[in-house]
DOVEXDREN-524939 format. One line per 3 residues: number of its first residue (from 1); their letters; for each residue x, y, z of N, C-alpha, C. Coordinates in nm, 2 decimals. Example, Ala and Ser with C-alpha at 12.3 -4.5 7.8 and 13.67 -1.06 7.14 Angstrom:
# DOVEXDREN-524939
1	as	1.32/-0.57/0.78/1.23/-0.45/0.78/1.32/-0.33/0.78 | 1.28/-0.22/0.71/1.37/-0.11/0.71/1.29/0.00/0.79
//
This chain:
# DOVEXDREN-524939
1	mnn	0.08/-0.12/0.00/0.00/0.00/0.00/0.09/0.13/0.00 | 0.05/0.23/-0.08/0.13/0.35/-0.08/0.10/0.43/0.04 | 0.21/0.47/0.11/0.19/0.54/0.24/0.25/0.68/0.23
4	spe	0.27/0.74/0.11/0.33/0.87/0.09/0.24/0.98/0.15 | 0.30/1.09/0.20/0.22/1.19/0.26/0.12/1.25/0.16 | 0.01/1.29/0.21/-0.09/1.35/0.12/-0.04/1.47/0.05
7	ntg	-0.06/1.48/-0.08/-0.02/1.60/-0.16/-0.13/1.70/-0.16 | -0.09/1.82/-0.12/-0.19/1.93/-0.12/-0.15/2.05/-0.21 | -0.05/2.03/-0.29/0.00/2.14/-0.38/-0.08/2.14/-0.51
10	mfn	-0.02/2.22/-0.61/-0.09/2.24/-0.73/-0.10/2.11/-0.82 | -0.02/2.01/-0.79/-0.03/1.89/-0.86/-0.13/1.79/-0.79 | -0.19/1.83/-0.69/-0.29/1.75/-0.61/-0.41/1.70/-0.70
13	lkn	-0.43/1.58/-0.70/-0.54/1.52/-0.78/-0.64/1.45/-0.70 | -0.64/1.48/-0.57/-0.73/1.41/-0.47/-0.88/1.41/-0.52 | -0.94/1.30/-0.53/-1.08/1.28/-0.56/-1.11/1.30/-0.71
16	rvi	-1.01/1.34/-0.79/-1.04/1.35/-0.93/-1.05/1.22/-1.00 | -1.14/1.21/-1.09/-1.16/1.08/-1.16/-1.10/1.09/-1.30 | -1.01/0.99/-1.33/-0.93/1.00/-1.46/-0.95/0.87/-1.53
19	fva	-0.99/0.87/-1.65/-1.00/0.76/-1.74/-0.87/0.75/-1.82 | -0.80/0.64/-1.81/-0.68/0.62/-1.88/-0.70/0.51/-1.99 | -0.73/0.54/-2.11/-0.76/0.45/-2.21/-0.63/0.39/-2.26
22	gga	-0.61/0.26/-2.27/-0.48/0.20/-2.30/-0.39/0.21/-2.18 | -0.45/0.21/-2.07/-0.37/0.24/-1.94/-0.29/0.12/-1.90 | -0.31/0.00/-1.95/-0.22/-0.11/-1.92/-0.10/-0.12/-2.00
25	gyl	-0.08/-0.03/-2.09/0.03/-0.03/-2.19/0.16/0.01/-2.13 | 0.27/0.00/-2.21/0.41/0.02/-2.17/0.43/0.15/-2.11 | 0.38/0.26/-2.18/0.41/0.39/-2.13/0.30/0.45/-2.04
28	alp	0.18/0.39/-2.05/0.07/0.45/-1.97/0.06/0.39/-1.83 | 0.11/0.27/-1.81/0.10/0.21/-1.67/0.18/0.30/-1.57 | 0.30/0.34/-1.60/0.37/0.43/-1.50/0.29/0.56/-1.48
31	acr	0.22/0.61/-1.58/0.14/0.73/-1.56/0.03/0.70/-1.47 | -0.03/0.58/-1.48/-0.14/0.54/-1.39/-0.09/0.55/-1.24 | 0.02/0.49/-1.22/0.08/0.49/-1.09/0.10/0.63/-1.03
34	all	0.15/0.72/-1.12/0.18/0.86/-1.08/0.05/0.93/-1.05 | -0.06/0.91/-1.12/-0.19/0.97/-1.10/-0.24/0.92/-0.96 | -0.23/0.80/-0.93/-0.27/0.74/-0.80/-0.19/0.80/-0.69
37	eqg	-0.07/0.82/-0.71/0.02/0.88/-0.61/-0.02/1.02/-0.57 | -0.09/1.09/-0.67/-0.14/1.23/-0.64/-0.28/1.23/-0.59 | -0.34/1.11/-0.56/-0.47/1.10/-0.50/-0.58/1.08/-0.59
40	ari	-0.56/1.06/-0.72/-0.66/1.04/-0.82/-0.73/0.91/-0.80 | -0.85/0.90/-0.85/-0.92/0.77/-0.87/-0.92/0.74/-1.02 | -0.88/0.63/-1.06/-0.86/0.60/-1.20/-0.94/0.48/-1.26
43	aig	-0.98/0.49/-1.38/-1.04/0.38/-1.45/-0.94/0.35/-1.56 | -0.89/0.22/-1.57/-0.80/0.18/-1.67/-0.88/0.10/-1.77 | -0.88/0.14/-1.89/-0.95/0.07/-2.00/-0.84/0.02/-2.10
46	dfn	-0.85/-0.11/-2.13/-0.76/-0.17/-2.22/-0.82/-0.29/-2.30 | -0.77/-0.30/-2.42/-0.81/-0.41/-2.51/-0.75/-0.54/-2.47 | -0.63/-0.54/-2.42/-0.55/-0.65/-2.38/-0.59/-0.70/-2.24
49	ken	-0.67/-0.80/-2.23/-0.72/-0.85/-2.10/-0.61/-0.89/-2.01 | -0.51/-0.96/-2.06/-0.40/-1.01/-1.98/-0.33/-0.89/-1.92 | -0.29/-0.79/-2.00/-0.22/-0.68/-1.94/-0.31/-0.60/-1.85
52	lka	-0.44/-0.59/-1.87/-0.53/-0.52/-1.79/-0.53/-0.59/-1.65 | -0.55/-0.72/-1.65/-0.55/-0.79/-1.52/-0.42/-0.77/-1.44 | -0.31/-0.78/-1.51/-0.18/-0.76/-1.44/-0.17/-0.62/-1.39
55	aie	-0.21/-0.52/-1.46/-0.21/-0.38/-1.42/-0.29/-0.36/-1.29 | -0.41/-0.41/-1.29/-0.50/-0.40/-1.18/-0.44/-0.46/-1.06 | -0.38/-0.58/-1.08/-0.32/-0.65/-0.96/-0.21/-0.58/-0.90
58	vlg	-0.12/-0.53/-0.99/0.00/-0.46/-0.93/-0.03/-0.33/-0.87 | -0.12/-0.25/-0.93/-0.16/-0.12/-0.87/-0.25/-0.14/-0.75 | -0.33/-0.25/-0.75/-0.41/-0.27/-0.64/-0.34/-0.32/-0.52
61	sef	-0.21/-0.36/-0.54/-0.13/-0.40/-0.42/-0.06/-0.28/-0.36 | -0.06/-0.17/-0.43/0.01/-0.05/-0.39/-0.09/0.06/-0.34 | -0.21/0.06/-0.39/-0.31/0.17/-0.37/-0.44/0.11/-0.33
64	pvn	-0.53/0.19/-0.27/-0.66/0.14/-0.23/-0.74/0.08/-0.35 | -0.79/-0.04/-0.34/-0.85/-0.10/-0.46/-0.98/-0.03/-0.50 | -1.04/0.04/-0.41/-1.17/0.11/-0.44/-1.14/0.24/-0.52
67	sil	-1.01/0.27/-0.54/-0.97/0.39/-0.63/-0.94/0.35/-0.77 | -0.95/0.22/-0.80/-0.91/0.17/-0.93/-1.02/0.09/-0.99 | -1.06/0.12/-1.12/-1.16/0.05/-1.19/-1.10/-0.01/-1.32
70	gld	-1.11/-0.14/-1.34/-1.06/-0.20/-1.47/-1.18/-0.21/-1.57 | -1.15/-0.18/-1.69/-1.25/-0.18/-1.79/-1.20/-0.25/-1.92 | -1.28/-0.35/-1.96/-1.25/-0.42/-2.09/-1.29/-0.32/-2.20
73	fni	-1.20/-0.26/-2.27/-1.23/-0.14/-2.35/-1.17/-0.16/-2.49 | -1.25/-0.12/-2.59/-1.21/-0.13/-2.73/-1.24/0.01/-2.80 | -1.15/0.09/-2.82/-1.17/0.22/-2.88/-1.22/0.21/-3.02
76	aee	-1.21/0.10/-3.08/-1.26/0.08/-3.22/-1.41/0.07/-3.22 | -1.48/0.05/-3.11/-1.62/0.03/-3.10/-1.69/0.14/-3.02 | -1.77/0.22/-3.09/-1.84/0.33/-3.03/-1.92/0.28/-2.90
79	esi	-1.98/0.17/-2.91/-2.05/0.11/-2.80/-1.97/0.09/-2.68 | -1.84/0.04/-2.70/-1.75/0.02/-2.59/-1.71/0.15/-2.53 | -1.70/0.26/-2.61/-1.67/0.39/-2.55/-1.78/0.44/-2.46
82	ana	-1.90/0.43/-2.51/-2.02/0.47/-2.43/-2.03/0.39/-2.30 | -2.01/0.26/-2.31/-2.02/0.17/-2.19/-1.91/0.21/-2.09 | -1.79/0.24/-2.14/-1.68/0.27/-2.05/-1.72/0.40/-1.97
85	iee	-1.76/0.50/-2.04/-1.80/0.63/-1.97/-1.91/0.61/-1.87 | -2.01/0.52/-1.91/-2.12/0.49/-1.82/-2.08/0.42/-1.70 | -1.99/0.33/-1.71/-1.94/0.25/-1.59/-1.86/0.34/-1.50
88	ile	-1.78/0.43/-1.56/-1.70/0.53/-1.48/-1.80/0.62/-1.40 | -1.90/0.67/-1.46/-1.99/0.76/-1.39/-2.07/0.68/-1.28 | -2.10/0.55/-1.31/-2.17/0.47/-1.21/-2.08/0.44/-1.09
91	kfg	-1.95/0.42/-1.12/-1.86/0.38/-1.01/-1.82/0.50/-0.93 | -1.78/0.61/-1.00/-1.72/0.73/-0.93/-1.81/0.85/-0.93 | -1.91/0.86/-1.01/-2.01/0.97/-1.01/-1.96/1.09/-1.09
94	rld	-1.85/1.09/-1.15/-1.80/1.20/-1.22/-1.68/1.16/-1.31 | -1.64/1.25/-1.40/-1.52/1.23/-1.48/-1.45/1.36/-1.50 | -1.33/1.37/-1.46/-1.25/1.50/-1.46/-1.14/1.50/-1.56
97	clv	-1.10/1.39/-1.61/-0.98/1.38/-1.70/-0.98/1.26/-1.78 | -0.94/1.27/-1.91/-0.92/1.16/-2.00/-0.78/1.16/-2.04 | -0.72/1.04/-2.04/-0.58/1.02/-2.10/-0.60/0.91/-2.20
100	nat	-0.58/0.94/-2.33/-0.59/0.84/-2.43/-0.45/0.80/-2.48 | -0.41/0.68/-2.44/-0.28/0.62/-2.48/-0.30/0.50/-2.57 | -0.42/0.49/-2.64/-0.44/0.38/-2.73/-0.37/0.41/-2.87
103	yrn	-0.34/0.31/-2.94/-0.29/0.33/-3.08/-0.30/0.20/-3.16 | -0.29/0.21/-3.29/-0.29/0.09/-3.37/-0.19/0.12/-3.49 | -0.11/0.02/-3.51/-0.03/0.03/-3.63/-0.02/-0.12/-3.69
106	igk	-0.01/-0.12/-3.82/0.00/-0.25/-3.89/0.14/-0.30/-3.90 | 0.23/-0.21/-3.93/0.37/-0.24/-3.93/0.43/-0.29/-4.06 | 0.35/-0.27/-4.17/0.40/-0.31/-4.30/0.47/-0.19/-4.37
109	svk	0.54/-0.22/-4.47/0.61/-0.11/-4.55/0.50/-0.04/-4.64 | 0.53/0.07/-4.69/0.43/0.15/-4.77/0.39/0.06/-4.89 | 0.48/-0.01/-4.95/0.44/-0.09/-5.07/0.35/-0.21/-5.04
112	dlt	0.36/-0.26/-4.92/0.28/-0.38/-4.88/0.15/-0.34/-4.81 | 0.14/-0.22/-4.76/0.02/-0.19/-4.68/-0.10/-0.17/-4.77 | -0.21/-0.24/-4.73/-0.33/-0.23/-4.81/-0.42/-0.11/-4.77
115	sae	-0.51/-0.07/-4.85/-0.60/0.04/-4.81/-0.69/0.00/-4.70 | -0.73/-0.12/-4.69/-0.81/-0.17/-4.58/-0.73/-0.16/-4.45 | -0.61/-0.20/-4.45/-0.52/-0.19/-4.33/-0.50/-0.05/-4.29
118	fnq	-0.47/0.04/-4.38/-0.45/0.18/-4.35/-0.58/0.23/-4.28 | -0.69/0.20/-4.34/-0.82/0.25/-4.28/-0.85/0.19/-4.15 | -0.81/0.06/-4.13/-0.84/0.00/-4.00/-0.76/0.06/-3.89
121	ans	-0.63/0.09/-3.92/-0.54/0.16/-3.82/-0.60/0.29/-3.78 | -0.64/0.37/-3.88/-0.68/0.51/-3.85/-0.82/0.52/-3.81 | -0.90/0.41/-3.82/-1.03/0.41/-3.76/-1.02/0.41/-3.61
124	ini	-0.90/0.36/-3.56/-0.87/0.36/-3.42/-0.80/0.49/-3.38 | -0.69/0.51/-3.46/-0.60/0.63/-3.42/-0.67/0.76/-3.44 | -0.76/0.78/-3.53/-0.82/0.91/-3.56/-0.97/0.90/-3.52
127	tgt	-1.05/0.82/-3.58/-1.19/0.82/-3.55/-1.22/0.78/-3.41 | -1.16/0.67/-3.36/-1.18/0.63/-3.22/-1.14/0.74/-3.12 | -1.03/0.81/-3.15/-0.99/0.92/-3.06/-1.09/1.03/-3.06
130	fll	-1.14/1.06/-3.18/-1.24/1.17/-3.19/-1.37/1.13/-3.11 | -1.42/1.01/-3.12/-1.54/0.96/-3.05/-1.51/0.96/-2.90 | -1.40/0.91/-2.86/-1.37/0.91/-2.72/-1.36/1.05/-2.66
133	vra	-1.29/1.14/-2.73/-1.28/1.28/-2.68/-1.42/1.34/-2.66 | -1.50/1.32/-2.76/-1.64/1.38/-2.76/-1.72/1.32/-2.64 | -1.71/1.19/-2.63/-1.79/1.13/-2.52/-1.74/1.17/-2.38
136	aae	-1.61/1.18/-2.37/-1.55/1.22/-2.24/-1.59/1.37/-2.21 | -1.58/1.45/-2.31/-1.62/1.59/-2.29/-1.76/1.61/-2.24 | -1.85/1.53/-2.30/-1.99/1.54/-2.27/-2.02/1.50/-2.12
139	ame	-1.93/1.41/-2.07/-1.94/1.37/-1.93/-1.88/1.46/-1.83 | -1.80/1.56/-1.87/-1.73/1.65/-1.78/-1.82/1.77/-1.75 | -1.90/1.75/-1.65/-1.99/1.86/-1.61/-1.93/1.98/-1.55
142	ngg	-1.81/1.96/-1.49/-1.75/2.08/-1.42/-1.61/2.11/-1.48 | -1.60/2.10/-1.62/-1.47/2.12/-1.68/-1.38/2.00/-1.66 | -1.26/2.01/-1.72/-1.17/1.90/-1.71/-1.05/1.91/-1.80
145	sii	-0.98/1.80/-1.81/-0.86/1.80/-1.89/-0.86/1.67/-1.98 | -0.83/1.69/-2.10/-0.82/1.58/-2.20/-0.67/1.57/-2.25 | -0.61/1.46/-2.23/-0.47/1.44/-2.27/-0.46/1.33/-2.37
148	lfs	-0.41/1.36/-2.49/-0.39/1.26/-2.60/-0.24/1.23/-2.62 | -0.22/1.10/-2.64/-0.08/1.06/-2.67/-0.06/1.07/-2.82 | 0.04/1.14/-2.87/0.08/1.15/-3.01/0.21/1.08/-3.02
151	smy	0.30/1.13/-3.09/0.44/1.07/-3.11/0.53/1.17/-3.18 | 0.66/1.16/-3.16/0.75/1.24/-3.24/0.73/1.22/-3.39 | 0.68/1.10/-3.42/0.65/1.07/-3.56/0.52/1.13/-3.61
154	gli	0.45/1.20/-3.53/0.34/1.29/-3.57/0.39/1.43/-3.61 | 0.52/1.45/-3.58/0.59/1.58/-3.60/0.70/1.57/-3.70 | 0.77/1.46/-3.71/0.88/1.44/-3.80/0.86/1.31/-3.87
157	spn	0.94/1.29/-3.97/0.94/1.16/-4.04/1.05/1.07/-4.00 | 1.03/0.94/-3.99/1.14/0.85/-3.96/1.24/0.84/-4.08 | 1.37/0.83/-4.04/1.47/0.82/-4.15/1.52/0.68/-4.16
160	qsd	1.50/0.63/-4.28/1.53/0.48/-4.30/1.68/0.45/-4.27 | 1.77/0.55/-4.28/1.91/0.52/-4.25/1.93/0.49/-4.10 | 1.83/0.52/-4.02/1.84/0.49/-3.87/1.81/0.35/-3.84
163	ypg	1.75/0.28/-3.94/1.71/0.14/-3.92/1.80/0.04/-3.99 | 1.88/-0.03/-3.92/1.98/-0.12/-3.98/1.92/-0.24/-4.05 | 1.99/-0.29/-4.15/1.94/-0.42/-4.21/1.81/-0.41/-4.27
166	rme	1.73/-0.51/-4.25/1.59/-0.51/-4.30/1.48/-0.46/-4.21 | 1.53/-0.40/-4.10/1.44/-0.34/-4.00/1.35/-0.23/-4.06 | 1.22/-0.25/-4.06/1.13/-0.15/-4.12/1.12/-0.02/-4.03
169	knp	1.12/0.09/-4.10/1.11/0.22/-4.02/0.96/0.23/-3.97 | 0.95/0.32/-3.87/0.81/0.34/-3.81/0.71/0.36/-3.92 | 0.60/0.29/-3.92/0.51/0.28/-4.03/0.42/0.41/-4.06
172	vey	0.38/0.42/-4.18/0.32/0.54/-4.23/0.18/0.56/-4.16 | 0.10/0.46/-4.14/-0.03/0.47/-4.08/-0.02/0.52/-3.94 | 0.09/0.49/-3.87/0.11/0.53/-3.73/0.14/0.68/-3.73
175	gag	0.23/0.72/-3.81/0.27/0.86/-3.82/0.16/0.95/-3.87 | 0.08/0.91/-3.97/-0.03/0.99/-4.02/-0.14/1.00/-3.91 | -0.17/0.89/-3.84/-0.27/0.90/-3.73/-0.22/0.99/-3.62
178	kaa	-0.10/0.99/-3.58/-0.05/1.07/-3.47/-0.05/1.22/-3.51 | -0.01/1.25/-3.64/-0.02/1.39/-3.68/-0.16/1.44/-3.68 | -0.26/1.35/-3.71/-0.40/1.39/-3.71/-0.44/1.42/-3.56
181	inq	-0.39/1.34/-3.47/-0.42/1.37/-3.33/-0.38/1.51/-3.28 | -0.26/1.55/-3.33/-0.22/1.68/-3.29/-0.32/1.79/-3.34 | -0.37/1.78/-3.46/-0.46/1.88/-3.51/-0.60/1.86/-3.44
184	lar	-0.64/1.73/-3.42/-0.77/1.71/-3.35/-0.77/1.78/-3.22 | -0.66/1.77/-3.15/-0.65/1.83/-3.01/-0.67/1.98/-3.02 | -0.61/2.04/-3.12/-0.62/2.19/-3.14/-0.77/2.23/-3.16
187	fma	-0.83/2.15/-3.25/-0.97/2.18/-3.29/-1.06/2.16/-3.16 | -1.04/2.05/-3.09/-1.13/2.02/-2.98/-1.10/2.12/-2.86 | -0.98/2.17/-2.85/-0.95/2.27/-2.75/-1.03/2.39/-2.77
190	gey	-1.05/2.43/-2.90/-1.14/2.54/-2.93/-1.28/2.51/-2.91 | -1.32/2.39/-2.94/-1.46/2.35/-2.93/-1.51/2.35/-2.79 | -1.42/2.30/-2.69/-1.46/2.28/-2.56/-1.40/2.38/-2.46
193	grq	-1.33/2.48/-2.51/-1.26/2.57/-2.41/-1.36/2.65/-2.33 | -1.47/2.69/-2.38/-1.57/2.77/-2.30/-1.64/2.69/-2.20 | -1.62/2.56/-2.21/-1.68/2.47/-2.11/-1.57/2.43/-2.00
196	nir	-1.46/2.51/-2.01/-1.35/2.48/-1.92/-1.29/2.34/-1.93 | -1.29/2.29/-2.05/-1.23/2.17/-2.08/-1.10/2.19/-2.16 | -0.99/2.15/-2.11/-0.86/2.17/-2.18/-0.82/2.05/-2.26
199	vnv	-0.77/2.06/-2.37/-0.73/1.95/-2.46/-0.58/1.97/-2.50 | -0.49/1.88/-2.46/-0.35/1.89/-2.49/-0.30/1.75/-2.54 | -0.18/1.76/-2.59/-0.12/1.64/-2.65/0.02/1.62/-2.59
202	iap	0.06/1.50/-2.56/0.19/1.46/-2.52/0.25/1.38/-2.64 | 0.36/1.43/-2.70/0.43/1.36/-2.81/0.55/1.29/-2.76 | 0.55/1.17/-2.73/0.67/1.10/-2.68/0.77/1.08/-2.79
205	gpf	0.89/1.08/-2.75/1.00/1.06/-2.84/1.05/0.91/-2.84 | 1.18/0.89/-2.83/1.23/0.75/-2.83/1.21/0.68/-2.70 | 1.10/0.60/-2.69/1.07/0.51/-2.57/1.05/0.37/-2.62
208	pwe	1.15/0.31/-2.69/1.13/0.18/-2.75/1.10/0.07/-2.64 | 1.02/-0.03/-2.68/1.00/-0.14/-2.59/1.13/-0.21/-2.55 | 1.12/-0.28/-2.44/1.24/-0.35/-2.39/1.29/-0.46/-2.49
211	svq	1.20/-0.52/-2.56/1.23/-0.62/-2.66/1.31/-0.56/-2.78 | 1.27/-0.44/-2.82/1.35/-0.37/-2.92/1.49/-0.33/-2.87 | 1.50/-0.29/-2.75/1.62/-0.25/-2.69/1.72/-0.37/-2.69
214	keh	1.67/-0.49/-2.66/1.76/-0.61/-2.66/1.79/-0.66/-2.79 | 1.70/-0.65/-2.89/1.71/-0.72/-3.02/1.78/-0.63/-3.12 | 1.79/-0.50/-3.10/1.84/-0.41/-3.20/1.94/-0.31/-3.14
217	pvf	2.06/-0.36/-3.10/2.15/-0.27/-3.04/2.21/-0.16/-3.13 | 2.22/-0.19/-3.26/2.27/-0.08/-3.35/2.16/0.03/-3.36 | 2.04/-0.01/-3.37/1.93/0.08/-3.38/1.92/0.17/-3.26
220	mek	1.95/0.11/-3.14/1.94/0.18/-3.02/2.05/0.29/-3.01 | 2.17/0.26/-3.06/2.28/0.35/-3.07/2.24/0.47/-3.16 | 2.18/0.44/-3.27/2.14/0.55/-3.36/2.03/0.63/-3.30
223	lsa	1.93/0.57/-3.24/1.82/0.64/-3.18/1.87/0.73/-3.06 | 1.96/0.68/-2.98/2.01/0.76/-2.87/2.09/0.88/-2.92 | 2.16/0.86/-3.03/2.24/0.97/-3.09/2.15/1.08/-3.15
226	ktm	2.03/1.05/-3.18/1.94/1.15/-3.24/1.89/1.25/-3.13 | 1.90/1.21/-3.00/1.85/1.30/-2.90/1.96/1.40/-2.85 | 1.92/1.51/-2.79/2.02/1.60/-2.74/2.08/1.55/-2.61
229	lgr	2.01/1.46/-2.54/2.05/1.41/-2.41/2.14/1.28/-2.43 | 2.14/1.23/-2.55/2.23/1.12/-2.58/2.18/0.98/-2.53 | 2.05/0.97/-2.50/1.99/0.85/-2.45/1.84/0.84/-2.49
232	igr	1.79/0.72/-2.48/1.65/0.70/-2.50/1.58/0.73/-2.37 | 1.45/0.74/-2.37/1.37/0.77/-2.25/1.34/0.65/-2.17 | 1.33/0.67/-2.04/1.28/0.57/-1.95/1.12/0.57/-1.95
235	rde	1.06/0.46/-1.94/0.91/0.46/-1.95/0.84/0.54/-1.85 | 0.90/0.57/-1.73/0.84/0.65/-1.63/0.86/0.80/-1.66 | 0.93/0.84/-1.76/0.96/0.98/-1.78/0.85/1.06/-1.85
238	lag	0.74/0.99/-1.88/0.62/1.06/-1.93/0.53/1.09/-1.82 | 0.54/1.02/-1.71/0.44/1.02/-1.60/0.42/1.16/-1.55 | 0.53/1.23/-1.53/0.52/1.37/-1.47/0.44/1.46/-1.56
241	tvv	0.46/1.45/-1.69/0.39/1.53/-1.79/0.24/1.51/-1.79 | 0.20/1.38/-1.77/0.06/1.34/-1.76/0.00/1.41/-1.63 | 0.07/1.40/-1.52/0.02/1.46/-1.39/0.01/1.61/-1.41
244	yla	0.11/1.67/-1.47/0.10/1.81/-1.50/-0.02/1.85/-1.57 | -0.05/1.79/-1.68/-0.16/1.82/-1.77/-0.29/1.79/-1.70 | -0.29/1.69/-1.61/-0.42/1.65/-1.55/-0.45/1.75/-1.43
247	sda	-0.35/1.82/-1.38/-0.37/1.90/-1.26/-0.39/2.04/-1.29 | -0.41/2.12/-1.18/-0.43/2.26/-1.19/-0.30/2.34/-1.23 | -0.19/2.27/-1.22/-0.06/2.33/-1.26/-0.06/2.37/-1.40
250	ssy	-0.14/2.31/-1.49/-0.15/2.35/-1.63/-0.29/2.41/-1.66 | -0.35/2.48/-1.57/-0.48/2.53/-1.58/-0.51/2.63/-1.69 | -0.40/2.69/-1.74/-0.41/2.79/-1.85/-0.35/2.74/-1.98
253	mtg	-0.33/2.61/-1.99/-0.27/2.55/-2.11/-0.37/2.47/-2.18 | -0.39/2.49/-2.31/-0.48/2.41/-2.39/-0.44/2.43/-2.54 | -0.47/2.32/-2.62/-0.44/2.32/-2.76/-0.29/2.31/-2.79
256	qvl	-0.22/2.25/-2.70/-0.07/2.25/-2.71/-0.02/2.10/-2.73 | 0.09/2.09/-2.80/0.16/1.96/-2.82/0.29/1.97/-2.74 | 0.30/1.89/-2.64/0.42/1.89/-2.56/0.51/1.77/-2.60
259	svd	0.63/1.80/-2.65/0.72/1.70/-2.69/0.81/1.65/-2.57 | 0.80/1.52/-2.54/0.88/1.46/-2.43/0.98/1.36/-2.51 | 1.08/1.42/-2.56/1.16/1.34/-2.66/1.31/1.36/-2.65
262	ggv	1.36/1.41/-2.54/1.50/1.43/-2.52/1.56/1.53/-2.62 | 1.48/1.60/-2.69/1.52/1.71/-2.78/1.53/1.66/-2.93 | 1.48/1.55/-2.96/1.49/1.50/-3.10/1.43/1.60/-3.20
265	taw	1.31/1.65/-3.16/1.24/1.74/-3.26/1.29/1.89/-3.25 | 1.39/1.91/-3.16/1.43/2.05/-3.14/1.56/2.09/-3.22 | 1.62/1.99/-3.28/1.75/2.02/-3.35/1.72/2.12/-3.46
//
C-alpha cells in the first residue's frame, strides 16, 4: 500500500476521476501509478485483457482497490466507448480527466500496406480518438482535462538510415494518425474551451519497448544519438507530464503539443 504523505499542492489530484484508455500499456502504466500517487481515482481501460488484469493486480497491491476500476475497452467500437464512460460515472459519479494512450499500427512497408489496413489503423487512431474525446467531454460537467498521446513521428518523419538491415522504419499509418491527433486536439481545444475543458497532447520521443532494446543494439545507438541528451527515454519519464496536464498546474494550457523526446524534434 502506498503510504506517501498526502499531496496538497498544485499537482494534487485528490478525488479527481481519470480515465486512462490504453492504461495497461508500456508507457501508460507508469502514468497510472503517478496519478494514483497524487490522490486520483482512475479507470483503466484496455483491449489486452491479460495486461489489464496484471495492471489492476500490481496497482491494487500499492493503492486502495476502491480507487481503481478496470474496464474491458475497445476504442474501435463506439458502444465500448459509451459503456466505459457509463461505468465510470456509475462507479465514481464524475469524470474529470481523460488520458488516451491507445494506438494501432499494422507495421508493414508502404508498398505492402493495403488500403483496408490503412483505414483499419486510423479508424482507431483518428476516428476512435475523436469519438472518445467527444464522449468524455460530454461527461465532464465541471470542466476537465483531456490528454492525448501522439508521437514524435506525428511531427517528423522516420529516417530509413536509422534502421539497420531489413528493420522497417516506423510505419506510415502510425505517423499519419499521430499527426492527425495533434490537429484534432487543437480543434477540440477550441470546441470545448468555453466549457473549461482543456485538450492537450503529449508527443513521446524514443521510448522503445524492452524487446526492441535487446534485439536491435545498432538501432538503439542510432536512436540515442538523435537526442540532445544522448539516450532513450525511460518509460516512467512521461508520467510527470501526464500529472502536470491533469492537474491545476496546467490550468491555462490548452491546444498544445508537448514533446517529451530528449530534444529529438528541437534540432
